[in-house]
N, C-alpha and C positions, 0 to 999 in steps of 0.2 A: 684759736686752735683750728677751726674750720678753714680760716683763711690760709694758715700755714699748710694744711693738707692740700688745699686747692692749688697753692703755689707749687707745692711739691709735685702734684699731679701734672701741672703744666710743664714743669721742668722735665719730668719723665717723658711726657709726650714729645717735647722738643728734642730730647736726647734720642728717642726712638726714631723720630723723623730724620734726624741727622745721620743716624746709623743706617737707616734705609737708603738714604741718598748715597752714602759712602759705599754701601754694598752694591747698589745699582751701578755706580761709577766703576767699581772694581770689576764687576762682571762685564760691563761694556768694554773696558780696556782689555780684559782677558780675551773676549770674543774677537776684538779687533786684532790683537796680536796673533791669535790662533788663525784668523783669516789671512793675515799677512804671511804666516808660515805655510798655510795651506796652499795659497795661490802663488807664492814665490817659486820660481823654477828650481827644481831639485838639481843638485850637482851630482850627476851620476858618476863623474870622474873620481868621486870620493869613495866609491864602492869597488870591491874586488870581485864580487859576484852578484847575481840578481836574477829575478824572474819578471818577465813582462807579458802582458796580454794586450791584444789589440786586433785591429782589422786592417786588411790591405786591399786596395783597389788596384788591379793590374790591367792596364790597357795596352794591348798589342796593336801598334800603329799599322804594321804591315798587313795584318790579317783583319784589322778593324773589329777586334773583339775585346770585350771587357769581362772581367770576373772579379767577384768579391769573395774574400776568404777570411777566416779567423786565424789569428796567429797566437802561438804560445812559445815563448823563447826563454831558455834557461842558459846562463853562461857564466863561466869563470874567466875573467878578463885575460885574453891572450893565450889561454890554455885549451878550453873546451867550450863548445857551443852546440846546443840542440834547438832546432826549430820545428815545431809540429804545426801542420796546416790542415784545417778542416773547412768544410763547406759551411754556408750560413745555416744549414740544417744540422750541422754537427758531424757530418760524415767525414771520415779520415781521408784526406787527399794525398798528403805526402809528409815525409819527415826528412830532416837533414841533420847529420851529426858530423861535427868537425872536431878532430883532435890533432893538434899540431898542424902538419901539412897534409894530413890525410882527410878525406871526406867520403861519407856514405850518404847516398840519396835514395830514399825509398819512394818509389812511384807506385801508388796503390792501383791506379787504373791499368797500368802495364804489368803489374805483379812482378816487378823487377827491383832489385837492390843494386844500385851502381856503386862500385868502390873505385875511387880514383884519387889522384893527387889534386889538391885544391888549387885550381887555376882560374883565370879570368872568365873562362867559358863554362865552368862547372855548374853554375846556377842559372845559366841563360834559359834552359828549358823551363825553369820554375818562375824566375823573376822577369824574364824577357829582356834583361839588360846585362851587358858585360860588366862584371864586378868581381874583384878578388874576394873570395869568401872571408879572408882575414879582416877585411875592411868592416865587416859586420861588428867586430869588437869595438872599433872606433865609433860606429854609429850608435850602438846601444849604450856604451859607456862615455859618450861625449868626449872623445879624444881626437885631436887633430891628426890627420893622416900624414905621417912623416915619411914621404916617399918623393923621389924626384919627379914622378909622374903626376903628383897631386899638388894642388894649391888650395889652401883653406883660408877663410876669412872669419874673424870673430866679430861679434856685435859689441856695442858700447859697454855691456855688462860682462864681457869676456866669455860669453857662451858662443859655441859654434854657430855661425850663420849659414855658411855654405862651404862645400868642398867640390873641386872640379878635377876630374881625371883628364889631364892634358893630352893623353894618348888616345883615349876613346871618345872624349867629349861628354862623358857622363857627368851630370851635375846633380849633387845631393844638396838639398836645401832643408834647413830646419825652419818650417813655416811658422809654428807657434809653440809656446811653452806655457804651462800653467800647473804649478805643483809638479806631480809626477807625470802629468800628461804632456805628450808631444805629438806634433804632426810633422812628418818628414816626407819629402818627395824625392823621387829619382827621375830625372829627365834625360832621355836619350833619343836619338833619331829613330830607334826601333820601338821604343815603348815608354810609357809613363806609369810610374808606380807611386801610390800615395799610401803611407802607413800612418795609422792613427793608433798610438799607444796610450791606453787609458788606465792601466794599473801597473803597480810595481811592488815587489817584495825584495828586500835586501839580502835574503837568505834563500838558498835553493832547497826545496822540499824533495824528499826521496832521492837524495844525492847519489846513493849507490846505484840506483836503477836508471837514473836520468841519462847517463852517458854510455848506455849500452843499447844499441838499436837492434831489436829482435824482430825478425820478419817471419810470417807463417811459412811452413815447410814447402808450400806450393809455389812460393816466390823463387824466381831465378836470380842468380847472382852473376853480375857482369863486372869484370875488372878491366880497368884501362889505365 
């Protein structure tokens, strides 16, 4: 009887050990798969809207000056886009709101809101490079720029590698991708911009307020 109990105890221990090994293997595989999903580049082209946070280093080659800013971008692909820029200390620097072909640019230091048609020169004062504002949709949603002035190249995994504006010489490169993180550079004769996007949400918060740019009453409005 004692021998039977001992054998039963050994079998139970063996079963428990085997279960422990299976459980450990399961968690290891789960963590591995989660890691693969975490670090595999996200396909932003699958989204119709989103929010991004990041930082941008802007180097003006002509003036030999560099600045580092924080970015918060909210966009509905091809329809509306808002970009808020703050200093490293969190001070509001500027905001850009684009709806269709119209663009508003709020410059805090000048206390002016510029209202204009979205053209290649609209954002030069902010980004220091000539770029059509609508191209920002392509950049954030990872879509090739379909224009006779642009030429885009895909990498082996069918992600955008670079796009070049054949008219201005502006080169946009996707330097790295990891999960929702991306590093994107803008290279031009006048400036170098490097954007580091480190977070993403697939839904826009405060949707009703996001696409209305309200400025203090003391700000002037300039239309062009």
